[in-house]
N, C-alpha and C positions, 0 to 999 in steps of 0.2 A: 572263250572270250575273256574271262576273268584272268586266266593264267597268262594269256598274251599281253594283256594290259599291265599285269604285274611285272612281266619281263621288260616291257617298254619303260615302266617306271624305274626299274633298276638301271637301265641304260641312261636315262635322264640323270639319275643320281650321280653316276660316274662322271658325267660331263659338266655338271653344275659348277664344280670348283674352278673349271677352266673357262667356262662361258662367262662367268661373272668376275673374272680376274684377267685383265688384258695382259699383264706381264707373264702370268703363267701360261696363257694361250700362246704367246709369242716365244716362250722359252724353248730353244732347240731340244733340250733334254726331255721335254714333254711331247715332242712331235709324234713318236710312235704310239704313245698312249692315247692321245687325242684322235689320231687318224683311225686307230682301231675302234675307239668308242663311237666316233661319228658313223663309221661304216656299219657297226653292229646295230646302232640306233636306226639307221636307214633301212637295213635289212629286216629288222623286226617290224617296223612300221609298214614295209612293203608287203609283208606276208600276213598282215592282219586283214582279213577279208570283211567288208561291211556285212555280208550275209551272216557272219558269226554272231553279230549283235542283234539280229532281227527279233529273236525271241525275247530279248530284254527291252529293246528300243523300238521295235516295230520297223516298218519300211520307211525309215527316216533318211532322206537325202543328206542331211547334215552330217551324218556319220561318214558316208562315202566322200562327201566334199572335204571334210576335215582331214581324213586319212590320205586322200589323193594329194591335197595341198601340202600336208606334212611331208609326205614322201618326196614330192617335187623339191621342196625347200631343202630337205636334208641331202638330196642328191646334189643340189647346187652347192651346198656347204662343203660336201666331200670333195667335189670337183675343184672348187676354188681353193680349198685347203692344199690339195696336191699340186696346184699351180703356184703355190706360195702367196696367194692373196689372203693372208691370215685374218686381217681385220674384217674383210667382207665376209669371210666364212664364219667368223665368230658372230657377226651381226645377224646373218641369215639364220644360223642354228638357234640363236637365242630367241629371235622373233618367231621362229616356228613353234615354240611352246605355247604361243597364243591359241593355237588350234586345240590344245588340250582345254584351255579355258572355255572355248566356244562350246564344246560338247558337255563339259562338266558343269556349266552354269545353266543347263537346260533342265536337268533332272537329277535327283539324288540317287537314282538307281545305279548301283555299281559299288565296288569296294574302294576304300581309300588306299593310297600307296603305302606299302609296308615299311615306311621310314619317315622320320620326322624332320621337318625343315629346321627346327630349333637346334638340331645336332650339327648343322652346317653354319655355325656362327661366323665363320671366317668369310662367308660370301659378302661381296660388296653390292648389296641389293638396294636399288632405288625403291621408294615406297610402293609404286605401282607394280613393279616387278615381284616384290614379296607378296603382295595381295594376289596377283595372278597365279603365282606358284602355289600358294596355299589352296586356291580353288582347283588348280590343275591336279593337285594331289588329293583332292576331296577332303581337305581339313576345313570343313564348312564353318564349324563353330569358331575356330581360330581366325578364319578369314573374315567373318562378319565382325567379331570383336576388334580385330586389327583395323579394318576399314572404318568402323565407328570411332575408334580412338583417334584416327587421323583426321576424319571429316569434322570432328567436333573441336579440333585444335586450331586456334586462330593462327598459330605459327605455320601449320601446313598450308592453309589457304593463302597465306602471305608469301611463303617461300616456294611453294609448288603450285602457283596459280594455274598453270597450263594443265597440270595433272589433276587438279581438284574436280573438274567436271567429269573427266574420264573415270575417276574412281567413284564419284557419286553415281554415275550411270551404271557402272559395274555392280555397285552395292545394290541398287534397285533391282537389277537383273537377278542377282543371287537371292535376295530376300523375297522376291515375288515368285520366281519360278521354282526355286529349290526349297525354300523355307515356307513359302506360302503364308507369310506373316504380315498382313496389312497393318495391324495395330502397332507392331514394333517398328515397321517402316515409317508409319505416320509420326510416331513419337520421336524417332531419331531425326527425321526430316525437320521437325519443328525446332529441335536443338540446333541442328546444323545451320538453319536459316536465321537464327538469332544473331549470327555474326554480322556486325555492321559493315564489314568489308566484302560480303558476298556480292559477286557481280550482279548487276541489275537483270541481265538477260537470264541468268540462272534462277534468280528469285521469281521471275515471271513464269518460267517453265514449271518451277516448283509449285506455284499456285494450282496449276493443273494437276500435278501429281498428288497434292494433298486432297484436292477435290475428289479424285478417283479413289484414293486410299480410304478416305472418310466414308464414302458410299459403300465401298467394298465390305467394310467392317459390319455393315448392317444387313448384308445379303445373307440369305440362307444357301448353303451349299447344295447344288443340284447335280447329282451324278449323271454323267454322260454315258448313255447306253446305246444310242443310235446315231447314225450319220446326220439325220435330220436335227436332232438335239444339238449335236456338236456345231453344225453350221449356223444354227440359230443363235447360240451363245457367242460364237465368233463374230457374227455380223452385229450383234448387240454391242460388243466391245469396239468394233470399227466405228459404229455410229456414235458412240459415246466419245471416242477419240476425236472424231470430226467436229463434234459440238464444242470441244475444248480448244482445238487448234485454231490459230489465226491464219494459217496458210497450210498447204498440203503436207509439207514435211516438218512442220513445227513440232519440236520435241515435248511440247506440253502434254501431248497424248501418249507419251511413252509407257506409262503404267498400263493403259488399255491395250497397247500393242504387245507389251510383254505378257500380259494375261492371255491375249489371243494366241501368242506363240506357245505358251504353256499348254493351252487346250489342244492345239493342233499337234504338237509333238507327241502328246499323250494319246490324242484321238486317232492318230495314224494306225494304232494297233487294232482298231475295230473296223477299219475301212477295207472293203473287199473288192469293189468294182472299180474299173479304170476311171469312170466318170467321177466317183467320190474322191479317189486319190488325186485326180487332176484338180478337182475343186480345192482340196486341202493345199496342194502345191501352189496354186494361184494365191490363196490366202496367205500362205507363208511368205511368198514373194512380196505381196503388198505390205506385210508387216515389216519385213527386214529392209524394205526400200526406205522406210522411215528410220528404223533403228540403226541402219548403216553399220558403223564401226563396232557395234556390239556383236554383230555376226562377222561380217567381213564386207569390204566395199562392194564386191560383186556377187555376194551370196544370193541376193534376190534374183539376179539374172539366171543363175543356175537353177533355181526353183521354177522360173518361167519356162526355161528350155525343157526341163523335165516334164512340166505340165503338158506342153505340146506333144512330146513323145509318148506320154502316158495315154492320151485320148485324142489322137491327131485330127480327126474329122469333126470334132465337136465345137460348139460355140465357145466353150471354155478355152479350148486351145487357141481359138482366134483372139480371145481377150489376152491370153498370156503372150502370144506372139506380138501383139500391138504394144504391150507394156515393155516387153524385151526390146523391141525395135526402138521405142522412144528412149529407153534408158541408155542403149548403146550410142545412139546418135547424140544424146545429151552429153554422155561421157567423153566423146571424142570431138566435141565442139569447143572452139576457142575464138580468140580475136581474129584468127586468120581463116576461120570458117570451120567446116566439119570435114575431118579426114579419117574416115572409117577404114581401118586396116583390111587388107584383102581377106585375112582368115575370118574376120567378123562378117564381112560381106558374104563369104561362102557359108558361114554358119546360118545367117539369116535366110539365104537362098535355100539351103537344105531344109530348114524348118518350114519355110513358106510352101515348099513343094509337098509337105506332108498334110497341109491344111485341106 
């Protein structure tokens, strides 16, 4: 697993100078190099099996989801590159690196990439891109310091208003799930929110985050040794989130949901029965349904589908199916009504037949 990941990291390193330089990516003299690097990256990603990481990460669907999505995107990047759709290819390949952030912002387990981003000074990286790459290569200390320097800078919030919230939520995910450092998060959050130009809605959400972080600092760490203990702790986090939120998907409860996902991703290693695994998948779906873009827009739906398949005749499967159905119909609804694609209708029918 570690060797495969290091191989993939080397392929990423080869591509970075082209992905973040439009002229270099479009330059005909680089065509063969880029084509070969894209294909190699796609091949390595394809041959990394989720089962390889189970000893390290447990039976976690996030690994399979991220690897499958990464492979699909890279195949699209290769195909579009060969068709001459260069800018689309570059955009898809660059965006595919977000899947590295997804997995590497969940747990510190694993080795960092055997190269340093500082050596690639010529890269034209936007602040959010640099932060994501530092996390993707598991340079956590540098990632947190870099994020903190940006978030505490009035110029960043003024010049990158759209990215400010995205970076802040990435920072929370990293420092809560990987660093497990509520005091540092609380102190940094207070500094960040001293800015007079912090958007009002972010300040409102942050009140909930600070409330959670302050209470967390007073807690005594309780080791999770049984499924019962795991689900009790997760439910406690969900109830706390609900007490802070003003509506169902209010991000004021994000700290609690992030803590719940940290418990669940780690707790999957001790779960043995289909019923317990289905329960964990359902809970992960609930959390990521609120956290949305921190995972991916449809990650929660993947968890709900896996929950049904894991323990199909159970009450938990019915709950998962109901939430999946509601999410799909909501996602495909608009001013002209609901237009559920045929493949999604077939997906629901297949799962309903399993209940």
